[in-house]
N, C-alpha and C positions, 0 to 999 in steps of 0.2 A: 932767922930765916931771911933777915934783911938783904943778906948778899946773894939770894937765889935770883936766877934770872927767869921771872915770870913772863909767860906768853899768854895772850889773850886769845880765846877760841869762841866760836859762836855760843850764844846763850849765856853769856856773862861768866863762863868759867875761865878760870887762870890756871895754867899748868907749868910747874917748874921741873924739868926733866932731871933726874939725879943720877941714874945709871942705865946701862944696857948691856946684856949679855948677848952678844952677837951669835954665839954657838947655838943657843937654845931660844932666842928672841924674846927673852924675859926683859921687862921694863920696870923701873922704879920711878915714882914721880910724886911730887907733892902737887895737891889740888885744892884750889881755893874756890869756894861756892858762896854766891851771895844768898841771902834769905830767900826761901821759895816755899811755896805751898802748892800741893805736890807737883813735882816736875812731870814732864810727860813720860809716858810708858816707853821704855827703851830696852835694848840688849846689846851684847857685845859678843863678838866671835870667841874671845877667849876669856877664861875665868880670872878673877882678881880678888886680892885681899885688901881690905881697908881698914886703917887705924884712925880713929878721930884724935887730932892734935889739938884743936881748939874749936869752939863752938858746939853745936849739937845735931843729932840727925836721928830721923827715922828711916828705916830702909825696909821695904816689903817687897815680896815676890808675887807673881800672879796667883790669885786665889786668895790673897790677904788684902787688908786694907790698913791704912794708917792707924786705925783704932785697934788693930790686932798686935801692934808691936809696941815696944818699950821706947821711950825716948833714950838715946844713948849719948854719952858725953866723952870728955877727953879720956883716952886709954882704952875706950870700948872699940871693938872691931867686928867686921863680919866677912864671910866669904860669899861671892857671888859667882854662880856657875856660869859658864859660857853658854851663850844660847838660850838663856832663861830670862823672860820678860820680868822687869822690875820697876819701882818707883822709889823715889827719895823725898824727903821734905827736910828742910833746914831752918827749924823755926827759932832763930835767935835773931838778937838785934844787930849783930855783926856778921862777917863772914865766917863759914866753918871751913877749917884747913883739915885735909886728910893726907895721910901717907898711904899710896896705892902701889902694890906690887902685882904687876900682870903676868900671866902665863904665856903671853905672846903679844904680837904688836897690837897696841890699843887701837880700838875703833868703836864708834857708837852707830847704832841703828835706831833712829827715832821711830816710834810706832804710833803715836798720838797721845791723846789725854787718858 
């Protein structure tokens, strides 16, 4: 991953674009997230699939809490539906790195705590 071109985004998230399919607007990217307890509630227009490469994550959707979900580590994955509110937590000493495949153009709508 040393040769990836990481781009800083708001909130301390770093992204390294990997591929784009212009015909169907799908995107693949690496995402590097700093330790956080829980991030803001947010949603995206399009669904995505995430695989943990390193670090750890808790990922939960509206109606759940961090206590309702298991801590996931490298090799674990989840699916996030588009338009669904969710939160994440990355309880590790270092960054958590994910591979994320989007069903459309990536976007984020921040909804608060």
